[in-house]
C-alpha positions as CSV (number, residue, x, y, z in Angstrom):
1,M,-0.2,0.4,0.3
2,T,0.9,3.4,-0.5
3,A,1.4,5.5,2.7
4,T,-1.0,8.8,3.1
5,T,0.5,12.1,3.1
6,E,-1.8,13.7,5.3
7,R,-0.5,13.5,9.0
8,R,-3.1,11.9,11.5
9,L,-3.8,11.4,15.1
10,A,-2.6,7.8,15.8
11,L,-3.7,6.4,19.8
12,G,-1.7,3.1,21.7
13,A,-2.9,1.8,24.9
14,L,-0.2,0.3,27.6
15,V,-2.1,-2.7,29.1
16,H,-0.5,-3.2,33.1
17,G,-2.8,-5.9,34.3
18,S,-5.1,-3.8,36.5
19,G,-3.4,-0.1,35.5
20,G,-0.2,1.4,35.4
21,H,-0.3,3.3,38.3
22,I,2.1,1.5,40.9
23,A,-0.7,1.5,43.4
24,G,-3.4,1.8,41.3
25,W,-4.6,-1.9,41.9
26,R,-5.6,-0.1,45.6
27,H,-8.5,1.8,44.0
28,P,-11.7,1.0,44.9
29,G,-12.7,0.6,40.8
30,A,-10.0,-1.2,40.3
31,R,-9.6,-5.1,38.9
32,P,-6.4,-6.9,40.7
33,D,-8.3,-9.8,40.2
34,G,-8.2,-8.5,36.4
35,Q,-4.5,-9.4,36.2
36,L,-4.7,-12.8,34.9
37,D,-8.1,-12.8,34.0
38,F,-8.2,-13.3,30.3
39,A,-12.0,-12.1,29.9
40,F,-10.7,-8.6,31.8
41,H,-8.4,-8.4,29.2
42,A,-11.0,-9.1,26.4
43,D,-13.4,-6.6,27.7
44,L,-10.6,-3.9,27.7
45,A,-9.1,-4.7,24.5
46,R,-12.9,-4.0,23.3
47,T,-13.3,-1.4,25.0
48,L,-10.3,0.2,23.1
49,E,-11.4,-0.9,19.7
50,R,-14.2,0.7,20.4
51,G,-12.4,3.8,20.7
52,R,-10.6,3.2,17.4
53,F,-7.2,2.9,18.8
54,D,-4.5,1.8,17.0
55,V,-3.0,-0.6,18.7
56,L,-2.7,-2.2,22.1
57,F,0.6,-3.0,23.7
58,V,2.2,-5.2,26.5
59,A,4.9,-4.1,27.8
60,D,6.9,-6.8,29.8
61,V,10.3,-7.9,31.5
62,V,11.7,-11.1,32.2
63,A,11.8,-10.7,36.0
64,V,9.6,-10.1,38.9
65,R,10.0,-6.1,38.8
66,G,12.1,-5.6,41.5
67,H,13.6,-7.7,44.6
68,Q,12.8,-6.4,47.8
69,L,9.9,-8.2,48.3
70,D,8.8,-5.6,51.6
71,S,7.8,-3.2,48.2
72,L,7.6,-6.1,45.9
73,S,4.6,-7.8,47.7
74,R,2.7,-4.3,47.9
75,T,2.5,-3.7,44.1
76,G,1.1,-5.9,41.4
77,R,4.3,-6.3,39.5
78,A,5.0,-9.8,40.7
79,E,2.8,-11.6,37.9
80,Q,1.3,-11.2,34.6
81,F,0.4,-12.8,31.5
82,E,3.6,-13.4,29.1
83,P,2.9,-11.0,26.1
84,L,2.4,-13.2,22.9
85,T,0.6,-15.6,24.7
86,L,-1.9,-13.2,25.3
87,L,-2.0,-11.1,22.6
88,A,-2.3,-14.4,20.4
89,A,-5.4,-15.0,22.4
90,L,-7.2,-11.3,22.1
91,S,-6.6,-11.4,17.9
92,L,-9.7,-13.9,18.2
93,V,-11.9,-11.3,20.1
94,T,-11.3,-8.1,18.3
95,E,-10.9,-7.2,14.2
96,H,-9.0,-4.2,14.3
97,I,-7.0,-2.7,16.5
98,G,-3.1,-3.6,16.8
99,L,-1.0,-6.0,19.4
100,A,2.2,-5.0,20.0
101,A,4.5,-6.4,22.1
102,T,8.2,-5.6,24.0
103,A,10.7,-8.5,23.6
104,A,14.2,-7.7,24.3
105,T,17.4,-8.6,22.2
106,T,19.1,-9.2,25.2
107,Y,17.7,-11.8,26.9
108,N,15.9,-13.6,23.5
109,H,17.5,-14.9,20.1
110,P,16.4,-13.8,16.5
111,F,14.6,-17.1,15.5
112,H,12.6,-17.2,18.0
113,I,11.4,-13.8,17.6
114,A,11.2,-13.9,14.3
115,R,9.2,-16.8,14.4
116,K,6.7,-15.3,17.5
117,F,5.7,-12.2,15.8
118,A,5.5,-13.5,12.1
119,S,3.1,-16.3,13.6
120,L,0.8,-13.9,15.6
121,D,1.0,-10.7,12.2
122,H,-0.4,-14.4,10.6
123,L,-3.4,-15.0,13.4
124,S,-4.4,-11.5,13.3
125,G,-4.5,-11.0,9.7
126,G,-1.7,-7.9,10.2
127,R,-1.9,-6.6,13.3
128,A,1.1,-7.5,14.9
129,G,3.8,-5.5,16.3
130,W,7.4,-5.8,18.1
131,N,9.0,-3.4,20.7
132,V,12.8,-3.2,21.0
133,V,14.2,-3.2,23.9
134,T,17.6,-4.0,24.7
135,S,16.6,-4.6,28.3
136,V,17.1,-2.4,31.1
137,A,16.1,-4.6,34.4
138,P,19.5,-5.8,35.6
139,L,17.4,-8.8,37.2
140,E,16.6,-10.5,34.0
141,A,20.4,-11.2,33.5
142,A,20.1,-13.6,36.6
143,N,17.2,-15.7,35.1
144,F,19.4,-16.2,31.9
145,G,22.5,-17.8,33.1
146,Y,24.7,-14.8,33.6
147,D,26.3,-12.5,36.3
148,R,25.7,-9.2,35.3
149,H,23.8,-7.3,33.0
150,L,25.7,-6.8,29.3
151,A,26.8,-2.9,29.5
152,H,24.6,0.0,27.8
153,E,26.5,0.2,24.3
154,L,26.7,-3.3,24.5
155,R,23.3,-4.4,24.1
156,Y,22.7,-1.7,21.3
157,R,25.1,-3.4,19.1
158,R,23.6,-6.7,19.7
159,A,20.7,-5.3,19.0
160,D,21.3,-3.9,16.1
161,E,22.6,-7.1,14.6
162,F,19.5,-8.9,16.5
163,V,16.8,-6.5,14.6
164,Q,19.0,-7.5,10.9
165,V,18.4,-10.8,11.3
166,V,14.9,-10.9,12.1
167,K,14.1,-8.7,9.0
168,A,15.7,-11.1,6.9
169,L,14.5,-14.6,8.4
170,W,10.9,-12.3,7.5
171,D,11.9,-11.7,4.3
172,S,13.3,-15.6,4.2
173,F,9.6,-16.0,1.7
174,D,8.9,-13.8,-1.0
175,D,5.3,-12.5,-1.1
176,E,3.3,-15.2,-2.8
177,A,6.2,-17.4,-2.6
178,V,4.2,-20.0,-0.6
179,V,1.5,-21.5,-3.8
180,R,-0.1,-24.8,-2.3
181,D,-0.9,-25.6,-5.2
182,K,-2.7,-29.2,-5.6
183,A,-2.4,-30.0,-9.4
184,T,1.5,-29.2,-9.6
185,G,1.8,-30.6,-6.0
186,R,4.2,-27.7,-5.4
187,Y,3.7,-26.3,-1.9
188,Y,6.3,-23.4,-2.6
189,D,8.2,-22.0,-5.5
190,P,11.6,-22.8,-4.8
191,A,13.2,-19.5,-6.2
192,G,11.0,-17.5,-3.5
193,L,12.8,-19.2,-0.4
194,H,15.9,-17.4,0.7
195,T,18.0,-18.3,3.5
196,P,20.1,-15.5,5.2
197,H,23.0,-17.8,6.3
198,H,23.8,-14.9,8.8
199,R,27.2,-15.1,11.2
200,G,27.7,-11.6,12.8
201,E,29.3,-10.8,15.8
202,Y,26.8,-11.8,18.2
203,F,24.8,-14.3,16.2
204,A,25.2,-17.4,13.6
205,V,21.5,-18.3,11.5
206,R,21.4,-20.4,9.0
207,G,17.6,-19.9,8.3
208,P,15.5,-19.7,6.7
209,L,12.1,-19.2,8.3
210,N,10.1,-21.9,9.0
211,I,6.7,-19.7,8.3
212,S,5.2,-17.8,5.3
213,R,6.4,-13.7,5.3
214,P,3.4,-12.2,7.6
215,P,0.9,-10.7,6.5
216,Q,2.3,-6.7,7.0
217,G,5.6,-8.1,5.4
218,H,7.1,-6.8,8.6
219,P,5.4,-6.2,12.0
220,V,5.5,-3.2,13.0
221,V,8.6,-2.1,14.8
222,F,8.4,-0.1,18.5
223,Q,10.9,1.4,20.1
224,A,11.8,3.9,22.9
225,G,15.6,4.6,23.4
226,S,15.7,8.1,24.2
227,S,19.3,8.0,25.0
228,E,22.2,9.2,22.1
229,T,22.4,5.8,21.3
230,G,18.8,4.9,21.3
231,R,17.9,7.8,19.3
232,E,20.4,6.5,16.5
233,F,18.9,2.9,17.2
234,A,15.5,4.2,16.8
235,A,16.4,6.2,14.2
236,R,17.4,3.6,12.1
237,H,14.9,0.9,13.2
238,G,11.9,2.7,14.8
239,E,8.3,2.8,13.4
240,V,6.7,4.2,16.2
241,L,8.7,5.8,18.6
242,F,7.7,5.8,22.3
243,T,9.1,8.8,24.2
244,T,8.8,10.5,27.6
245,Q,7.9,14.1,27.8
246,H,6.5,16.4,29.9
247,E,7.0,20.1,28.5
248,L,6.1,20.7,25.0
249,G,9.1,22.9,23.8
250,A,11.2,19.3,24.6
251,A,8.6,17.1,23.2
252,Q,9.2,19.5,19.8
253,A,13.1,19.3,19.9
254,F,13.2,15.1,20.5
255,Y,10.0,14.8,18.1
256,A,12.4,17.2,15.9
257,G,15.7,15.5,16.0
258,I,14.5,12.1,15.7
259,K,12.6,12.6,11.9
260,A,15.8,14.5,11.1
261,R,17.8,11.3,12.3
262,A,15.3,9.3,10.7
263,A,16.2,11.5,7.3
264,A,20.2,11.3,7.5
265,H,19.6,7.2,7.4
266,G,17.9,7.5,4.4
267,R,14.4,7.2,5.8
268,D,11.3,9.0,5.1
269,P,10.3,11.1,8.4
270,A,6.3,10.2,7.7
271,H,7.4,7.2,8.2
272,V,8.8,7.4,11.7
273,L,5.9,8.2,14.2
274,V,6.3,9.9,17.3
275,W,4.2,9.2,20.9
276,P,4.9,10.3,23.4
277,G,3.3,8.7,27.4
278,L,0.2,10.3,28.1
279,T,-1.7,9.4,31.6
280,P,-4.9,11.2,31.3
281,L,-7.5,11.0,34.0
282,V,-10.7,12.4,33.1
283,A,-13.3,13.6,35.4
284,P,-16.4,16.2,35.6
285,T,-14.2,19.9,36.8
286,E,-10.4,20.2,36.9
287,T,-10.8,20.1,40.7
288,E,-12.1,16.7,40.8
289,A,-9.3,15.3,38.5
290,R,-6.6,16.8,40.8
291,R,-8.6,15.1,43.7
292,R,-8.5,11.8,42.1
293,L,-4.8,11.8,41.4
294,A,-4.3,13.1,44.7
295,E,-6.2,10.1,45.8
296,L,-4.0,7.3,44.0
297,E,-0.8,9.2,45.3
298,G,-2.1,9.0,48.4
299,L,-2.3,5.0,48.1
300,I,1.5,4.7,47.8
301,H,3.2,2.8,50.4
302,D,6.5,4.4,51.8
303,D,8.6,1.0,50.8
304,V,7.3,1.4,47.2
305,A,7.5,5.1,47.0
306,R,11.6,4.7,48.1
307,R,11.8,1.6,45.5
308,L,10.0,3.4,42.6
309,V,13.2,6.1,42.6
310,Q,15.8,3.5,42.9
311,D,14.3,1.4,40.2
312,G,14.1,4.4,38.0
313,I,17.8,5.5,39.0
314,G,19.1,2.5,39.2
315,D,21.7,0.6,41.1
316,L,21.4,2.5,45.0
317,D,19.9,1.6,47.8
318,L,17.4,4.6,49.8
319,T,16.5,1.5,52.8
320,D,17.6,3.6,55.2
321,H,17.1,7.3,53.5
322,P,13.6,9.4,55.1
323,V,10.9,9.1,52.3
324,D,10.7,12.6,52.9
325,G,13.9,13.7,52.6
326,P,16.4,14.8,49.3
327,L,18.1,12.0,47.2
328,P,21.3,11.5,48.2
329,D,24.4,11.2,45.7
330,I,23.9,8.9,43.1
331,P,26.4,6.3,41.8
332,E,26.9,5.4,38.0
333,T,24.2,3.4,36.8
334,N,24.2,0.5,34.1
335,R,20.0,0.7,33.8
336,S,18.7,3.8,31.2
337,T,20.8,6.2,30.9
338,S,18.4,8.6,29.7
339,R,15.8,8.2,32.2
340,R,17.6,8.3,35.1
341,D,19.8,12.0,33.8
342,L,15.9,12.9,32.8
343,L,14.6,12.0,36.6
344,L,18.2,13.5,38.0
345,K,17.6,16.7,36.5
346,L,13.7,17.1,37.6
347,A,14.6,16.5,40.7
348,H,17.5,18.8,41.0
349,D,15.5,21.5,39.3
350,E,12.2,21.5,41.4
351,K,14.1,20.3,44.8
352,L,12.6,17.1,45.3
353,T,12.1,14.9,47.8
354,I,12.1,11.4,47.6
355,R,8.0,11.0,48.3
356,Q,7.8,13.5,46.0
357,L,10.0,12.2,43.2
358,A,8.2,8.7,43.8
359,H,4.7,10.2,43.1
360,R,6.1,12.0,40.0
361,L,7.2,8.8,38.6
362,A,3.8,7.3,39.5
363,A,1.5,9.6,37.8
364,G,3.9,9.1,34.4
365,S,2.6,12.1,31.7
366,A,-0.3,12.5,33.6
367,V,-2.7,15.4,32.2
368,A,-5.9,15.3,35.5
369,G,-9.2,17.4,33.8
370,T,-12.0,17.2,32.3
371,P,-12.8,16.0,29.0
372,E,-12.5,19.0,27.1
373,Q,-9.1,19.6,28.9
374,I,-7.8,16.6,27.7
375,A,-9.0,17.0,24.5
376,D,-7.0,20.3,24.5
377,H,-3.9,19.0,25.4
378,I,-4.1,16.1,22.7
379,E,-4.5,18.3,19.8
380,A,-1.6,21.0,20.4
381,W,0.3,18.4,20.9
382,F,-0.1,16.5,17.6
383,R,-0.8,20.2,15.9
384,S,2.3,21.8,16.8
385,Y,4.7,19.1,15.7
386,A,4.9,17.4,19.2
387,A,3.2,14.6,18.3
388,D,2.2,11.4,16.0
389,G,0.1,9.9,17.8
390,F,0.5,9.1,22.1
391,H,1.2,6.3,24.1
392,I,-1.4,6.1,26.9
393,S,-1.5,4.1,30.0
394,F,-4.9,4.8,32.4
395,P,-3.5,4.7,36.2
396,Y,-6.1,1.9,37.2
397,L,-8.6,-0.2,35.3
398,P,-11.2,-0.3,33.3
399,G,-12.2,3.3,34.8
400,P,-10.7,5.5,33.4
401,A,-10.1,3.5,30.1
402,E,-13.8,4.0,29.9
403,D,-14.0,7.6,30.8
404,F,-11.8,8.0,27.9
405,V,-13.5,6.5,24.6
406,D,-16.7,7.4,26.1
407,Q,-16.0,11.4,26.9
408,V,-12.8,12.1,25.2
409,V,-12.6,10.0,22.4
410,P,-16.0,11.8,21.0
411,L,-14.5,15.2,21.4
412,L,-11.1,14.1,19.5
413,Q,-13.5,12.6,16.0
414,E,-15.1,16.2,16.4
415,R,-12.1,18.0,15.9
416,G,-11.1,16.4,13.0
417,L,-7.9,14.2,14.7
418,L,-9.0,10.8,14.8
419,R,-11.0,8.6,12.9
420,T,-14.1,7.0,13.3
421,E,-13.4,4.3,11.2
422,Y,-10.9,1.9,11.3
423,E,-9.2,2.7,6.8
424,G,-7.4,-0.1,6.6
425,G,-7.0,-3.9,7.7
426,T,-3.4,-4.1,9.0
427,L,-1.6,-2.4,12.0
428,R,0.7,-0.7,9.1
429,E,-2.6,0.7,7.2
430,N,-4.2,1.8,9.7
431,L,-0.8,4.2,10.6
432,G,-0.4,5.2,7.6
433,L,3.0,3.2,7.1
434,P,4.2,1.6,3.8
435,R,4.5,-2.2,3.4
436,P,8.0,-3.3,3.2
437,A,9.2,-4.8,0.1
438,A,11.4,-8.1,0.7
439,R,14.1,-6.8,-1.4
440,D,16.8,-6.6,1.0
441,R,19.3,-9.3,0.9
442,H,22.7,-7.9,1.9
443,L,23.0,-10.3,5.2
444,Q,22.4,-13.3,3.0
445,E,25.8,-12.1,1.3
446,T,28.1,-10.1,3.9
447,G,27.4,-12.5,6.7
448,R,27.8,-15.7,4.8
């Protein structure tokens, strides 16, 4: 298909079981029992599809989210579905919404990832998306036999090779190469099957992939790197980029920078979509919305507040530090450097205590207000080229998602920002992204 040149507002929903806020599971309106309840997830997916969301996204960490049991036991982060299993099931109860999941390049292998996402794309009729991450949680290393987390720069080197191999595997079969011709006895055209024969720094993968080319050519590639290395990686490979931006000016600068980097790599900037995070909390009045946000903050236990900051900044122990005191000196970390730098700047500029910084972390990119105020925020950022869409996390579920769909989505549609019906059958078509041609065979030669 040919991508449209007209900008369109896109919406993605980040689903965290019972909600994105660390204490959201404690809210009276939350459904913590929905964490491992498929019927709960199916109802939520249908609600989002009714709101014409482009994609339902499930984040993943291949570990429990923290090793301090006092704080972990006070959150809903110790259990979650394996994302691709959940999304495969959701593909049967939805028709249009995209289905995307995180899969890390540090603790996976290209063949497995290529096969799993190709399978999801076939099962869903072309609605799969892969969020490429390099793993931000050092706890993951111990689950795969490593004593320590791979260094930041090396994780991205591995990821770069990983993505190239996955794309080559997705292109193992040419389009229409699998003919299944009973009359001639030919299941596939041998000339249309290509074997990558890749041997690189991190991987040796012969191939080919044992499933035909995905309906989208390639499932849509999502990415969230914001460090210098991460932005370069995103500009080379990402098609939808998640980012955390709190100020319009900074968001516009990030947007322009990513588009320029993509162009420098020979890509069409219109095919690299930037989605800042957004946590909407809808209420009849702004005062009531802020009261609801404060109510959530009051549900954060002190142990959880310390751990939130510790996990966000990395590699420090706040156990003996007063939660209403300042941050101590912070050592270097092997976690996400961009996120760490953002948090340290925020704490320094606003002189935040540990508790206050934890509240900011828990709230994320919160916009608490009336439906009109939230629609105004979305419209302002979209029209001022700070966003092509938004990566939306609801503080608890299902109420805030239903409020957004019922009260904010109609306003966006009335303003001509959001579709009233899905335009295409695949995720790529709904996002206005072109279908990749199976043309790049360079790994078959350079990797021999």
